[in-house]
C-alpha positions in Angstrom: 230.6 76.4 -156.0 230.5 80.2 -155.8 233.0 80.6 -158.6 230.9 78.4 -160.9 227.8 80.6 -160.2 229.8 83.7 -160.8 230.8 82.4 -164.3 227.2 81.6 -164.9 226.2 85.1 -163.8 224.0 83.6 -161.0 225.2 86.1 -158.5 222.5 85.6 -155.9 223.4 81.9 -155.8 227.1 82.7 -155.5 226.7 84.6 -152.2 226.0 81.7 -149.9 228.9 79.6 -151.2 231.2 82.6 -150.9 230.1 83.3 -147.3 230.6 79.6 -146.4 234.1 79.8 -148.0 234.9 82.8 -145.9 233.5 81.1 -142.7 235.7 78.0 -143.3 238.8 80.1 -144.1 238.4 82.1 -140.9 237.9 78.8 -138.9 241.0 77.2 -140.5 243.4 80.2 -140.9 242.2 82.8 -138.5 240.7 86.3 -139.1 243.7 88.0 -140.5 245.2 85.4 -143.0 245.7 86.1 -146.7 243.7 82.9 -147.3 240.6 85.0 -146.7 241.3 87.2 -149.7 239.8 84.8 -152.3 236.6 84.6 -150.3 236.4 88.4 -150.0 236.9 88.7 -153.8 234.2 86.2 -154.5 231.8 88.1 -152.3 232.8 91.4 -153.9 232.3 90.0 -157.4 228.9 88.6 -156.5 227.8 91.9 -155.0 229.1 93.8 -158.1 227.0 91.5 -160.2 224.0 92.2 -158.0 224.8 96.0 -158.3 225.2 96.2 -154.5 228.2 98.5 -154.9 228.6 99.6 -151.3 228.7 96.0 -150.1 231.1 95.1 -152.9 233.4 98.0 -151.9 233.4 96.9 -148.3 234.6 93.4 -149.3 237.2 94.8 -151.6 238.5 97.1 -148.8 238.7 94.1 -146.5 240.7 92.2 -149.1 242.9 95.3 -149.7 243.6 95.7 -146.0 244.5 92.0 -145.7 246.9 92.2 -148.6 248.5 95.4 -147.3 249.2 93.6 -144.0 250.8 90.7 -145.8 253.3 92.1 -148.4 254.2 88.5 -149.4 250.7 88.2 -151.1 251.3 87.3 -154.7 250.9 89.4 -157.8 247.9 87.3 -158.9 246.0 88.2 -155.7 246.8 91.9 -156.2 245.9 91.7 -159.9 242.4 90.2 -159.0 241.9 92.9 -156.3 242.7 95.7 -158.7 240.6 94.3 -161.5 237.6 94.2 -159.1 238.3 97.7 -157.9 238.3 98.8 -161.5 235.0 97.2 -162.1 233.6 98.8 -159.0 234.9 102.3 -160.0 233.5 101.9 -163.5 230.1 101.0 -162.1 230.3 104.1 -159.9 231.3 106.2 -162.9 234.6 107.0 -161.3 236.3 106.5 -164.6 239.8 107.9 -163.8 240.1 105.6 -160.8 238.8 102.7 -162.8 241.5 103.3 -165.5 244.1 103.5 -162.8 242.9 100.2 -161.2 242.8 98.4 -164.5 246.3 99.6 -165.3 247.5 98.4 -161.9 245.9 95.1 -162.6 247.8 94.8 -165.9 251.0 95.7 -164.1 250.5 92.9 -161.5 249.4 90.3 -164.0 252.3 91.2 -166.2 254.8 90.6 -163.4 253.9 86.9 -163.5 252.9 86.4 -167.2 253.8 89.4 -169.3 251.6 92.1 -170.7 250.7 90.1 -173.8 249.4 87.2 -171.8 245.7 86.2 -171.9 245.5 86.9 -168.2 246.0 90.6 -168.9 243.4 90.8 -171.7 240.3 91.3 -169.5 241.6 94.6 -168.1 242.5 95.8 -171.6 238.8 95.1 -172.4 237.6 96.9 -169.3 239.7 99.9 -170.1 238.1 99.9 -173.6 234.7 100.0 -172.0 235.7 102.9 -169.7 236.9 104.9 -172.8 233.7 104.0 -174.5 231.8 105.5 -171.6 234.0 108.6 -171.9 232.8 108.9 -175.5 236.4 108.3 -176.8 235.8 105.7 -179.4 239.3 105.7 -180.9 240.9 105.0 -177.5 238.3 102.3 -176.8 239.0 100.7 -180.2 242.7 100.6 -179.5 242.1 98.7 -176.3 239.6 96.3 -178.0 242.2 95.7 -180.7 244.7 94.9 -178.0 242.3 92.3 -176.6 241.8 90.7 -180.1 245.6 90.7 -180.6 246.3 89.0 -177.3 243.6 86.3 -177.9 244.7 85.8 -181.5 248.3 85.1 -180.4 247.1 82.8 -177.7 244.8 80.8 -180.0 247.4 80.6 -182.8 250.0 79.3 -180.3 247.5 76.8 -178.9 246.5 75.6 -182.4 250.2 75.2 -183.4 250.9 73.4 -180.2 247.9 71.1 -180.4 247.5 70.6 -184.1 245.8 67.3 -184.7 247.3 64.7 -187.0 244.7 63.0 -189.3 245.2 59.8 -187.3 245.0 61.5 -183.9 242.2 60.3 -181.7 240.1 62.8 -179.9 238.9 61.7 -176.5 236.0 62.8 -174.5 236.4 65.5 -172.0 234.5 65.6 -168.8 232.8 69.0 -168.3 231.2 70.2 -165.0 
């Protein structure tokens, strides 16, 4: 799938799957449905990875327009959109706009999960990278420390919740 290729950073391979996803979504839901947004975001992410910034921006604008037409679109969708706008602006060296987009992402991801949730951590990390680009290492370090704190709390909670008893059996997990 396109998402799998994005995770593997095989951006060129993600594009055909994302285009097919968009085609199917248009056929099933019509040209103006919010169900198109995930495909637009996949295409934007693939093009960001390929450094095709103008094309990525066009897909992000399509997703943004779609979300604006449908105010019922969820916080998660708006969070993903803002995170990708932040990544685009950072790649374009539009750092103030990138910081604003990442902060907006954190706002929307916090609406569903809270600011200390692991879902918010990537934008803290991206904000650290922007401050690093600004040559502001102390601000960058504070955002990186926030990421470490969020992940530490997540992993500690997971370990406490899933601590294994000596007699517990570990079963195989199927991995794609």
